[in-house]
C-alpha positions as CSV (number, residue, x, y, z in Angstrom):
1,X,100.9,95.2,95.7
2,X,103.9,93.7,97.6
3,X,107.2,94.2,96.1
4,X,109.4,91.0,96.1
5,X,112.2,91.1,98.5
6,X,115.4,92.4,96.6
7,X,113.8,93.9,93.8
8,X,115.8,97.0,92.9
9,X,114.2,100.5,93.6
10,X,114.6,103.9,92.0
11,X,116.8,106.1,94.3
12,X,116.8,109.9,93.7
13,X,119.3,112.0,95.3
14,X,119.2,116.0,95.5
15,X,122.3,117.6,93.9
16,X,123.2,121.1,94.1
17,X,126.3,121.0,91.6
18,X,128.5,118.8,89.3
19,X,130.5,117.3,92.4
20,X,127.2,116.3,94.3
21,X,126.0,114.7,90.9
22,X,129.4,112.7,90.5
23,X,129.3,111.4,94.0
24,X,125.6,110.4,93.9
25,X,126.3,108.5,90.6
26,X,129.3,106.8,92.2
27,X,127.1,105.7,95.1
28,X,124.6,104.2,92.8
29,X,121.7,106.8,92.6
30,X,119.6,106.3,89.5
31,X,118.2,109.8,89.3
32,X,119.0,113.3,90.5
33,X,116.7,116.2,91.6
34,X,118.5,119.5,90.9
35,X,118.0,122.5,93.1
36,X,119.7,125.5,94.6
37,X,119.4,127.3,98.0
38,X,118.4,124.4,100.3
39,X,117.8,127.2,103.0
40,X,114.6,127.9,101.2
41,X,113.8,124.1,100.8
42,X,115.2,124.0,97.2
43,X,114.8,126.5,94.4
44,X,115.4,126.4,90.6
45,X,119.1,126.0,89.8
46,X,120.6,128.3,87.2
47,X,120.8,127.1,83.5
48,X,124.5,127.2,83.8
49,X,124.4,124.9,86.8
50,X,122.0,122.5,84.8
51,X,124.5,122.4,82.0
52,X,127.4,121.6,84.2
53,X,125.5,118.9,85.9
54,X,124.3,117.4,82.5
55,X,128.1,117.4,81.3
56,X,129.2,115.7,84.3
57,X,126.7,112.6,84.5
58,X,124.6,110.7,82.2
59,X,121.7,110.1,84.9
60,X,118.2,111.4,84.4
61,X,117.9,114.9,85.9
62,X,114.6,116.3,87.5
63,X,114.9,120.1,87.7
64,X,113.2,122.1,90.4
65,X,110.8,124.9,89.1
66,X,110.3,127.0,92.3
67,X,111.7,130.6,92.5
68,X,110.8,131.4,96.1
69,X,110.3,129.8,99.6
70,X,106.9,128.3,100.3
71,X,104.3,127.0,97.7
72,X,102.9,130.2,96.0
73,X,103.7,130.8,92.5
74,X,104.2,134.5,93.1
75,X,101.2,135.9,90.9
76,X,101.2,136.9,87.3
77,X,104.9,138.0,87.3
78,X,105.9,134.8,89.2
79,X,104.2,132.5,86.9
80,X,105.8,134.4,83.9
81,X,109.2,134.0,85.5
82,X,108.6,130.2,86.1
83,X,107.7,129.7,82.5
84,X,110.7,131.8,81.2
85,X,112.8,129.6,83.6
86,X,111.4,126.3,82.3
87,X,111.6,127.4,78.6
88,X,115.4,128.3,79.0
89,X,116.0,125.0,81.0
90,X,114.3,123.0,78.3
91,X,116.3,124.9,75.4
92,X,119.5,123.7,77.4
93,X,118.4,120.1,77.4
94,X,116.2,119.7,80.6
95,X,113.5,117.2,79.9
96,X,112.4,116.2,83.5
97,X,111.2,118.6,86.1
98,X,109.8,119.0,89.6
99,X,107.0,121.5,90.8
100,X,104.0,122.2,92.9
101,X,101.9,125.2,93.8
102,X,99.0,125.8,96.1
103,X,96.7,128.7,96.5
104,X,96.1,130.5,99.8
105,X,93.5,127.8,100.8
106,X,96.0,124.9,100.4
107,X,94.3,123.7,97.3
108,X,96.3,123.1,94.0
109,X,96.8,126.3,92.0
110,X,95.4,124.9,88.8
111,X,96.0,127.7,86.7
112,X,99.7,127.9,87.3
113,X,100.1,124.1,87.0
114,X,98.3,124.0,83.6
115,X,100.3,127.0,82.4
116,X,103.6,125.2,83.5
117,X,102.4,121.9,82.0
118,X,101.8,123.6,78.8
119,X,105.2,125.1,78.9
120,X,106.8,121.8,79.5
121,X,105.0,120.5,76.4
122,X,105.0,116.7,77.4
123,X,108.1,116.6,79.7
124,X,107.8,114.3,82.5
125,X,107.4,116.3,86.2
126,X,107.0,115.3,89.8
127,X,104.5,117.1,92.0
128,X,106.7,117.8,95.1
129,X,105.8,117.9,98.8
130,X,103.5,120.7,98.4
131,X,101.1,117.6,98.6
132,X,102.0,117.2,102.1
133,X,100.9,120.8,102.9
134,X,97.7,120.8,100.9
135,X,94.2,121.1,102.5
136,X,93.1,117.8,101.0
137,X,95.6,115.6,99.5
138,X,93.0,113.1,98.1
139,X,91.2,116.1,96.4
140,X,94.3,117.5,95.0
141,X,95.3,113.9,93.3
142,X,91.7,113.8,91.9
143,X,92.1,117.6,90.5
144,X,95.6,117.0,89.0
145,X,94.8,113.6,87.5
146,X,95.4,113.9,83.7
147,X,97.8,116.8,83.8
148,X,100.1,116.3,81.0
149,X,103.5,115.1,82.1
150,X,102.7,114.4,85.9
151,X,104.1,110.9,86.5
152,X,105.2,111.0,90.1
153,X,104.4,112.5,93.6
154,X,107.0,113.3,96.1
155,X,105.6,112.9,99.6
156,X,106.3,112.1,103.1
157,X,102.7,111.3,103.8
158,X,102.4,114.2,106.0
159,X,103.9,117.7,106.6
160,X,105.9,116.5,109.5
161,X,107.9,113.9,107.6
162,X,107.5,110.1,107.1
163,X,107.5,109.3,110.8
164,X,104.0,111.1,110.8
165,X,103.0,109.9,107.3
166,X,104.0,106.3,107.1
167,X,100.4,105.1,107.5
168,X,99.1,107.5,104.8
169,X,102.0,106.3,102.4
170,X,101.2,102.6,102.8
171,X,97.4,103.2,102.2
172,X,98.2,105.4,99.2
173,X,100.5,102.7,97.8
174,X,97.6,100.3,98.1
175,X,95.5,102.5,95.9
176,X,98.1,102.4,93.0
177,X,96.2,102.5,89.7
178,X,93.1,103.8,90.9
179,X,91.7,107.2,89.5
180,X,94.1,109.7,91.0
181,X,96.9,107.2,92.1
182,X,98.3,106.2,88.7
183,X,101.2,108.4,89.4
184,X,104.3,106.8,91.1
185,X,104.9,107.3,94.8
186,X,108.2,108.7,95.4
187,X,108.9,108.8,99.2
188,X,111.1,111.7,100.8
189,X,111.1,114.0,103.6
190,X,112.6,112.9,107.0
191,X,113.1,109.3,105.3
192,X,115.4,107.1,107.3
193,X,116.8,103.5,106.6
194,X,114.7,102.0,109.3
195,X,111.5,103.2,107.5
196,X,112.3,101.1,104.5
197,X,111.0,97.6,105.5
198,X,107.4,98.9,106.0
199,X,107.6,100.9,102.8
200,X,109.0,98.2,100.7
201,X,106.5,95.8,102.1
202,X,103.6,98.1,101.3
203,X,104.9,98.1,97.5
204,X,106.6,101.4,97.3
205,X,109.6,101.3,95.0
206,X,110.9,104.7,94.6
207,X,112.8,106.9,97.3
208,X,114.2,110.4,97.6
209,X,117.0,111.4,99.8
210,X,118.9,114.8,100.5
211,X,120.3,115.3,103.8
212,X,120.7,111.6,104.2
213,X,123.3,111.7,101.6
214,X,125.2,114.4,103.4
215,X,126.9,113.3,106.5
216,X,128.3,116.9,107.1
217,X,124.9,118.6,106.6
218,X,123.7,121.1,103.7
219,X,127.0,122.8,103.9
220,X,128.8,119.6,103.1
221,X,128.8,117.7,99.8
222,X,127.0,114.5,98.7
223,X,129.0,111.5,100.0
224,X,129.1,108.5,97.7
225,X,129.6,106.1,100.4
226,X,126.3,107.4,102.1
227,X,124.4,107.0,98.9
228,X,125.9,103.5,98.6
229,X,124.5,102.6,101.9
230,X,121.0,103.4,100.5
231,X,121.6,101.6,97.3
232,X,122.7,98.4,99.1
233,X,119.5,98.6,101.5
234,X,117.1,99.1,98.6
235,X,118.7,96.3,96.3
């Protein structure tokens, strides 16, 4: 599938707080991914932070479910804590989430993922870049196909980022609609503006940025003008 030139695409921006959320909205973001602690590549925000962001903007919000660095759920106690956090976030109004867990061999942690999908009770969710660290990304997609609520894969196509994964991303986009490939492809991880022509030509229509929205780095805020440049490039 080739997207017609000029067709608008979804732009998702990472937000850490309400100020980030407002700046992303003002720049033209369509959706936010809410996280904390980017030094650990993004953990679950507090319920209070979710409420502040929800009050600040009307954009769809996808909330990270991840309580420690890496892609392990943390055993029985870790899974219980994730379920508790998901339950409390849902009670506060969260309706979309982001998660992804692997076992020590790099295969999907199905028990954890099923427990969390049950706890989310039909809420939409993204399987994040754990797919790029998996032992076999095609097998992972086949195993997860049909999990309730899973509608998106956030991926760079490779652990090293879009530069390394561009060919894989285009190949996966060409399989859209086939078993294991019914979920939307959301591209992020080292994504640059110069990647967009090839990705758009491949039919990819959803993009995720974090550092690219922060000219001062992760110690600085989201910049509305930086987001606007991506919005203009995407149409």
